[in-house]
Steps between C-alpha positions, in 0.01 A plus 500: 500500500645835399539778753271787410508836671132576490257574781312180421814286512614662822157448656498134397845435649407687819176305539675170432757552776373764746758437775788553259341831401468602866861398562622707206308804627647457849850475354443813289381693808799387708743606227320834464520571875869406507575728205308791651679452831844488344462762229313759709695449821639854502169657401300326772661659803390748763842666516479862386805663342521839333666506160740782441493784755149648512407787730299273729805283566718802578226628734489170689877506544496846667 
């Protein structure tokens, strides 16, 4: 049987083996969470740092 990339073919394969489909979705979600955690590590922080030397930073240092 040839592999067809159509909604009907995908639905048939998913219905034929539902637990494999669920397992694939779980694996995709785990990989997505790992990628978000590793790629956005610096952006997802509560540490606040001024860039450059703005007036507010100089005022806080007085």
